[in-house]
Backbone as a printed PyTorch tensor [residue, N CA C, xyz], in Angstrom:
tensor([[[  0.8410,  -1.1760,   0.0000],
         [  0.0000,   0.0000,   0.0000],
         [  0.8890,   1.2430,   0.0000]],

        [[  0.5900,   2.1960,  -0.8630],
         [  1.3210,   3.4510,  -0.9100],
         [  0.9710,   4.3170,   0.2880]],

        [[  1.7910,   5.3190,   0.5180],
         [  1.5320,   6.2420,   1.6060],
         [  0.3910,   7.1900,   1.2880]],

        [[ -0.1650,   7.7690,   2.3350],
         [ -1.2110,   8.7730,   2.1690],
         [ -1.1170,   9.7620,   3.3270]],

        [[ -1.7840,  10.8700,   3.1910],
         [ -1.8310,  11.9270,   4.2020],
         [ -0.4710,  12.5490,   4.4840]],

        [[  0.1540,  13.1690,   3.4670],
         [  1.3900,  13.9040,   3.7430],
         [  1.1000,  15.0530,   4.7000]],

        [[  1.9750,  15.2440,   5.6700],
         [  1.7120,  16.2540,   6.6970],
         [  2.7090,  17.4010,   6.6880]],

        [[  3.6830,  17.3540,   5.7960],
         [  4.6800,  18.4260,   5.7650],
         [  5.1810,  18.6050,   4.3390]],

        [[  6.0560,  19.5600,   4.1590],
         [  6.6320,  19.8330,   2.8550],
         [  7.5950,  18.7440,   2.4240]],

        [[  8.2120,  18.9560,   1.2840],
         [  9.1650,  18.0000,   0.7330],
         [ 10.5510,  18.6210,   0.6850]],

        [[ 11.5560,  17.7530,   0.5800],
         [ 12.9480,  18.1860,   0.3990],
         [ 13.3350,  17.9970,  -1.0530]],

        [[ 14.1780,  18.8640,  -1.5530],
         [ 14.6880,  18.7890,  -2.9150],
         [ 16.1850,  18.5430,  -2.8380]],

        [[ 16.6870,  17.4930,  -3.5220],
         [ 18.1290,  17.2490,  -3.5090],
         [ 18.7880,  17.8880,  -4.7200]],

        [[ 20.1050,  17.7460,  -4.8300],
         [ 20.8650,  18.3790,  -5.9070],
         [ 20.4520,  17.8650,  -7.2840]],

        [[ 19.9150,  16.6530,  -7.3530],
         [ 19.4550,  16.0880,  -8.6200],
         [ 17.9910,  16.3950,  -8.8990]],

        [[ 17.3870,  17.2270,  -8.0560],
         [ 15.9990,  17.6730,  -8.1740],
         [ 14.9790,  16.5790,  -7.8740]],

        [[ 15.3950,  15.5490,  -7.1110],
         [ 14.4570,  14.5500,  -6.6030],
         [ 13.7850,  15.1180,  -5.3640]],

        [[ 12.5340,  14.7560,  -5.1480],
         [ 11.7950,  15.1900,  -3.9720],
         [ 11.7170,  14.0470,  -2.9640]],

        [[ 11.7840,  14.3930,  -1.6750],
         [ 11.6550,  13.4210,  -0.5850],
         [ 10.5950,  13.9290,   0.3720]],

        [[  9.7770,  13.0140,   0.8780],
         [  8.7480,  13.3980,   1.8280],
         [  8.3020,  12.2120,   2.6600]],

        [[  7.4010,  12.4820,   3.5950],
         [  6.8370,  11.4020,   4.4010],
         [  5.3250,  11.5550,   4.4630]],

        [[  4.6700,  10.4560,   4.8010],
         [  3.2230,  10.4450,   4.9370],
         [  2.8630,   9.8890,   6.3050]],

        [[  1.7860,  10.3790,   6.8710],
         [  1.3850,   9.9480,   8.2150],
         [  0.6910,   8.5970,   8.2090]],

        [[  0.1210,   8.2090,   7.0890],
         [ -0.5460,   6.9130,   7.0060],
         [ -0.0950,   6.2060,   5.7400]],

        [[ -0.6060,   5.0070,   5.5470],
         [ -0.2060,   4.1930,   4.4160],
         [  0.8940,   3.2220,   4.8120]],

        [[  1.3660,   2.4790,   3.8680],
         [  2.3270,   1.4210,   4.1490],
         [  1.6080,   0.1510,   4.5830]],

        [[  2.3430,  -0.8990,   4.8390],
         [  1.7480,  -2.2010,   5.1640],
         [  0.8990,  -2.1770,   6.4250]],

        [[  1.2850,  -1.3810,   7.4190],
         [  0.5460,  -1.3470,   8.6880],
         [ -0.2150,  -0.0370,   8.8810]],

        [[ -0.3040,   0.7580,   7.8270],
         [ -1.0090,   2.0420,   7.8370],
         [ -0.4410,   2.9950,   8.8870]],

        [[  0.8940,   2.9460,   9.0670],
         [  1.5530,   3.8000,  10.0560],
         [  2.5270,   4.7910,   9.4220]],

        [[  2.5080,   4.9150,   8.0890],
         [  3.2940,   5.9350,   7.4280],
         [  4.4100,   5.4030,   6.5510]],

        [[  4.9140,   6.3050,   5.7080],
         [  5.9740,   5.9660,   4.7670],
         [  6.9340,   7.1310,   4.5850]],

        [[  8.0820,   6.8360,   3.9920],
         [  9.0230,   7.8410,   3.4930],
         [  9.2020,   7.5310,   2.0130]],

        [[  9.1640,   8.5530,   1.1660],
         [  9.2140,   8.3150,  -0.2700],
         [ 10.1820,   9.2620,  -0.9760]],

        [[ 10.5220,   8.8670,  -2.2070],
         [ 11.2960,   9.7030,  -3.1200],
         [ 10.5020,   9.7920,  -4.4190]],

        [[ 10.4020,  10.9950,  -4.9680],
         [  9.7890,  11.2050,  -6.2710],
         [ 10.8650,  11.7550,  -7.1890]],

        [[ 11.2360,  10.9790,  -8.2130],
         [ 12.3230,  11.3810,  -9.1030],
         [ 11.8440,  12.4250, -10.1070]],

        [[ 12.7880,  13.0290, -10.7900],
         [ 12.4550,  14.0320, -11.8010],
         [ 11.6790,  13.4210, -12.9610]],

        [[ 11.8110,  12.1070, -13.1700],
         [ 11.0590,  11.4390, -14.2350],
         [  9.6520,  11.0550, -13.7960]],

        [[  9.3250,  11.2970, -12.5060],
         [  7.9990,  10.9770, -11.9990],
         [  7.8960,   9.6130, -11.3460]],

        [[  9.0300,   8.9220, -11.1620],
         [  9.0190,   7.6120, -10.5180],
         [  8.9210,   7.7730,  -9.0090]],

        [[  7.9230,   7.1310,  -8.4220],
         [  7.7430,   7.1550,  -6.9700],
         [  8.3770,   5.9120,  -6.3750]],

        [[  9.2780,   6.1010,  -5.4040],
         [  9.9410,   4.9960,  -4.7260],
         [  9.6480,   5.0950,  -3.2380]],

        [[  9.0770,   4.0490,  -2.6640],
         [  8.8840,   4.0120,  -1.2190],
         [ 10.2060,   3.6010,  -0.5830]],

        [[ 10.7900,   4.4990,   0.1900],
         [ 12.0750,   4.2310,   0.8350],
         [ 11.9010,   3.4670,   2.1430]],

        [[ 10.7620,   3.6830,   2.7970],
         [ 10.5270,   3.0000,   4.0670],
         [  9.0420,   2.9760,   4.3710]],

        [[  8.5950,   1.8410,   4.9070],
         [  7.2350,   1.7030,   5.4220],
         [  7.3660,   1.4770,   6.9210]],

        [[  6.8320,   2.3840,   7.7070],
         [  6.9230,   2.2510,   9.1580],
         [  6.1180,   1.0430,   9.6280]],

        [[  6.5320,   0.4710,  10.7490],
         [  5.8950,  -0.7350,  11.2490],
         [  5.6570,  -0.7280,  12.7430]],

        [[  5.3770,   0.3890,  13.3170],
         [  5.0750,   0.6210,  14.7350],
         [  6.3330,   0.5360,  15.5980]],

        [[  7.1040,  -0.5580,  15.5440],
         [  8.2780,  -0.6590,  16.4100],
         [  9.3440,   0.3760,  16.0590]],

        [[  9.4160,   0.7980,  14.8190],
         [ 10.3960,   1.8190,  14.4240],
         [  9.7830,   3.2060,  14.2990]],

        [[  8.5360,   3.3380,  14.6940],
         [  7.8530,   4.6200,  14.6450],
         [  6.5380,   4.4920,  13.9040]],

        [[  5.6560,   5.4140,  14.1400],
         [  4.3670,   5.4410,  13.4570],
         [  3.8900,   6.8790,  13.3880]],

        [[  3.2210,   7.2070,  12.3080],
         [  2.6780,   8.5450,  12.0770],
         [  3.7760,   9.6100,  12.0600]],

        [[  4.7080,   9.5360,  11.0970],
         [  5.7500,  10.5530,  11.0190],
         [  5.1460,  11.9420,  10.8440]],

        [[  5.8170,  12.9280,  11.4000],
         [  5.3310,  14.3110,  11.3140],
         [  6.5050,  15.2680,  11.4200]],

        [[  6.2900,  16.4960,  11.0780],
         [  7.2930,  17.5280,  11.2720],
         [  8.2640,  17.7120,  10.1310]],

        [[  8.1610,  16.9130,   9.1040],
         [  9.0370,  17.0630,   7.9620],
         [ 10.3390,  16.3010,   8.0920]],

        [[ 11.1470,  16.4190,   7.0670],
         [ 12.4190,  15.7110,   6.9840],
         [ 13.5890,  16.6860,   7.0200]],

        [[ 14.7080,  16.1980,   7.4820],
         [ 15.9870,  16.9000,   7.3750],
         [ 16.9190,  16.0120,   6.5790]],

        [[ 17.8540,  16.6170,   5.8700],
         [ 18.8060,  15.8560,   5.0540],
         [ 20.1990,  16.3620,   5.3740]],

        [[ 21.1440,  15.4340,   5.5890],
         [ 22.5200,  15.8590,   5.8490],
         [ 23.3100,  15.9270,   4.5420]],

        [[ 24.5580,  16.3770,   4.6170],
         [ 25.3870,  16.5790,   3.4330],
         [ 25.6730,  15.2820,   2.6810]],

        [[ 25.5780,  14.1440,   3.3560],
         [ 25.8370,  12.8570,   2.7130],
         [ 24.5640,  12.1910,   2.1920]],

        [[ 23.4290,  12.8530,   2.3330],
         [ 22.1800,  12.3280,   1.8020],
         [ 21.3210,  11.5730,   2.7890]],

        [[ 21.7410,  11.4920,   4.0480],
         [ 20.9280,  10.8200,   5.0550],
         [ 19.6740,  11.6090,   5.3610]],

        [[ 18.5720,  10.9080,   5.5710],
         [ 17.3050,  11.5390,   5.9210],
         [ 17.0280,  11.3210,   7.3970]],

        [[ 16.4620,  12.3350,   8.0350],
         [ 16.1310,  12.2970,   9.4600],
         [ 14.7190,  12.8090,   9.6580]],

        [[ 14.0240,  12.2620,  10.6500],
         [ 12.6840,  12.7220,  10.9470],
         [ 12.2190,  12.2220,  12.3030]],

        [[ 10.9780,  12.5110,  12.6130],
         [ 10.3840,  12.0960,  13.8890],
         [  9.0240,  11.4670,  13.6180]],

        [[  8.6440,  10.5600,  14.5090],
         [  7.3310,   9.9170,  14.4180],
         [  6.5650,  10.1920,  15.7040]],

        [[  5.2970,  10.4840,  15.5560],
         [  4.4330,  10.8780,  16.6640],
         [  4.2770,   9.7820,  17.7050]],

        [[  4.1840,   8.5340,  17.2620],
         [  3.9700,   7.4110,  18.1630],
         [  4.8190,   6.2330,  17.6940]],

        [[  4.5920,   5.0920,  18.2710],
         [  5.3860,   3.9090,  17.9530],
         [  6.6560,   3.8760,  18.7870]],

        [[  7.5220,   2.9470,  18.4780],
         [  8.7300,   2.7620,  19.2550],
         [  8.4950,   1.8210,  20.4190]],

        [[  9.5360,   1.5810,  21.2180],
         [  9.4430,   0.5950,  22.3030],
         [  8.3230,   0.8600,  23.3100]],

        [[  8.0660,   2.1110,  23.6340],
         [  7.0260,   2.4380,  24.6210],
         [  5.8770,   3.2350,  24.0040]],

        [[  5.7920,   3.2270,  22.6910],
         [  4.7520,   3.9440,  21.9400],
         [  4.7540,   5.4470,  22.2120]],

        [[  5.9210,   5.9760,  22.5580],
         [  6.0360,   7.4020,  22.8230],
         [  6.6260,   8.1840,  21.6630]],

        [[  6.8010,   7.5370,  20.5110],
         [  7.3790,   8.1930,  19.3490],
         [  8.8420,   7.8510,  19.1690]],

        [[  9.3650,   8.1970,  18.0240],
         [ 10.7590,   7.9120,  17.7040],
         [ 11.3640,   9.0560,  16.9080]],

        [[ 12.6680,   9.1100,  16.9130],
         [ 13.4500,   9.9110,  15.9640],
         [ 14.1640,   8.8840,  15.1120]],

        [[ 14.1110,   9.0500,  13.7940],
         [ 14.6610,   8.0210,  12.9180],
         [ 15.5900,   8.6190,  11.8760]],

        [[ 16.4110,   7.7600,  11.2770],
         [ 17.2990,   8.1500,  10.2000],
         [ 17.4100,   7.0180,   9.1890]],

        [[ 17.5830,   7.4020,   7.9370],
         [ 17.8740,   6.4640,   6.8460],
         [ 19.0700,   7.0250,   6.1240]],

        [[ 20.1090,   6.2210,   5.9880],
         [ 21.3270,   6.6850,   5.3190],
         [ 21.5940,   5.8890,   4.0710]]])
C-alpha cells in the first residue's frame, strides 16, 4: 500500500528529486518515506511498522551525505514516538 496523508513539505536534492513522508499508508497504515524522481518515478524508501515509529510528522531533514532524518508521533518501544534516520 502506498503512503497517504502527507503532513509536511518535501525536500529537494541536488538532482531535483523530492523526498517526503506520509502519516498513514504502508503495510501497517503507520506511514511511509518516499522519493519522487524528476522522471515521476515514486519509490517508497521505508514503510513504518510501529516498532520503528508510526505517524511521522514535522518534515524531513537531510545531511550533506544524503541521510534523511525525521520524527514519528507514536510507535517505538514504549509507543512514545521515535526519531529516525535512513542513510
